[in-house]
Structure formats: C-alpha cells, structure tokens
N, C-alpha and C positions, 0 to 999 in steps of 0.2 A: 198689215200686208200692203205693200205699195206695188201697184201694177201700172206699167207704162207701155205705150206703144210708140216707138220712135223710128225715124228713118233708119233702115238697115245700113250697116257699114261693114267693111271686110273683116274688122276685128271681132265682129259678132259671130262669124262662122266657126272659129275654133272654140269659142265659148259654148255655143249651142251644141257642137259636135261632142264636146266633153260631157255635156249634161244629158245627152240622149241616152235612152236605154239600149241594150245590146240588140234588141229586135229592130229598132229604128236604124241603127248603124248597119245591121246585116241586110236590111231591105235595100239601102243605098248601094251596098256592095253587090248584091245580087242583080238588081235591075239597072244600075248605072255603071257598074264595074269600076267604081272608085271608092275611096274611103269617104266617110261622112263629111269631114271638113272640106274636101275637094268638091264633093257633090253640092254642098251648101254654097261654096264659092262660085261654082258653075251656075247654080240657080240664081244667085244674086247678080252675076254678070249678065245673064240672059234676061233679067227682069228690068222693065222700065219703071215699075213701081214696086217697092219692097220695104217691108217694115220688120222690126224685131220686137218681140214681146218680152219685156223684162219684169220679173217678179222679185221684189226686194233686191234689185240690181243684178240678178242672175238671168241669163238668157234662157227663156222657157219656150220660145217658138220664133219662127220666121215665116213670113208669107208674102206673096206678091203675085205679079202677073207679067207676062211677056207682052210685047207690042202686039202680037196676034191675038191676045186675050186668053192665053192659057194661065189659069189660076193654080197656085200651089200653096201648101202649108206643111211645115215640118215642125214637130214639137218634141219637147222633153217631158218626162213625167211631172215636172213641177207645174205644167199647164193645168193639171187637174185642180189646183188650188184656186184658179181664176178663170176657168173655161167659160162659165156662164157670163161673167163680166166681159170677157173678150168677145163672145158671140154677140152680146147685146150692143157692144160698142163698134162692131165691125161694119155696120151699115155705111158709115161715112167712107170707109176704105173701099168697100165694094162700089160705092157711087163714083169714087175717083177712077177705079178700074174701068167701070162702064163708060165713063166719059172719055177715057183714053181710047177705048176699043170700039167705039161706035155702037154701044148698046148690046153687045154680044160677048159673053164669056163662056169658056168651057174648061173642064178639068177631066183628066183621066185619073180615076181613084182606085187604088187597090181595094178589093172587096173587104179586106180585113181592117181598113182604116176607118174605124167608127167615128173618131173625132172629126176628121175631114168630111166624111159623109154627113154627119149631123150638122156641121156648120153650113155646108152647101145646101142641104135640104131646108134648113131654117131660113136661109137667105133667098130661097126661091128657085134654086137650080132644080132641074128635072133629069131623071135618068133617061137617056135616049138610046142606050144600047150597051153591049158589053163586048169586050175583046179579051179573051183568055181570063186572067185573074183580075181584070179591071172593068169598072163601070165608066161609061162616057156620060158625063153630066154637063148640061147646057143651061145657060141663063140668057133669056132674051128680054130686054126691057120692053115694057108694053106701052 
C-alpha cells in the first residue's frame, strides 16, 4: 500500500467526493448546503495550506487550514487503511499551519467525527467549549 500526502489541487475534489461515504456527503449537504464536491472546492479555495492524502493513487482525505488558523479534515473510508501512518506523519503539516497562523489553530468539530477528534487530540488540541453539535478545539503553541 502506497500512502502519499501531496499539495491539494482542484482535481482532487471530485475524486475525494466520489470516494466519500454517504454519511460524509450528507454532512456537507446538511451543514454547508452544497454537494460534497462543491464543499471540498470551497474548503480548498478558503485554505492557504491544503493537502490531499492518496492511498494507492486514490483520494482518501484532504486537510488544511485557513489564514485565520481554522483547521479541517475530510476523509473517505479508505483512510482507515492508513490513518495511523497519516496521524504520525501529520506533525510536519501542523507545524506549517502553526507557522502560518502565529502559533494558534482552532477547529469546530462535529461531535460524531471520531477521526478528526482523534487526530486533533493526538496533536495537542484541547476542547474549549461546545456549540450545538460541535466541539470547539484549540491549539496554542507553547
């Protein structure tokens, strides 16, 4: 199995949208009121740093952050085959995000998104509050 993390490009959005499960696509429809491909395109456009996770050449995830330090991650079921490898390798990407955003990052995470919560908690984020169905997670470099 070959796992790569590469700079995200617009052509990755339809690839990942097609690979997502229905729950993931429905989440984007419900909370962002667009189809998955458009939601991914919007997230890519809003991000100053963004990467795509490829497993054997197939899009399995995309993550990034905005100029203000909002971190996000969207995945397809294939990420399960490489999630520990991704989590371990993600420190360098988080360091780039922190460098861009002055040492402070945040994420609003749906309470049901176990993968994103696991990644953030492993990376040192802390839950600072909740708003409806979402946790507010914050990382401050020390």
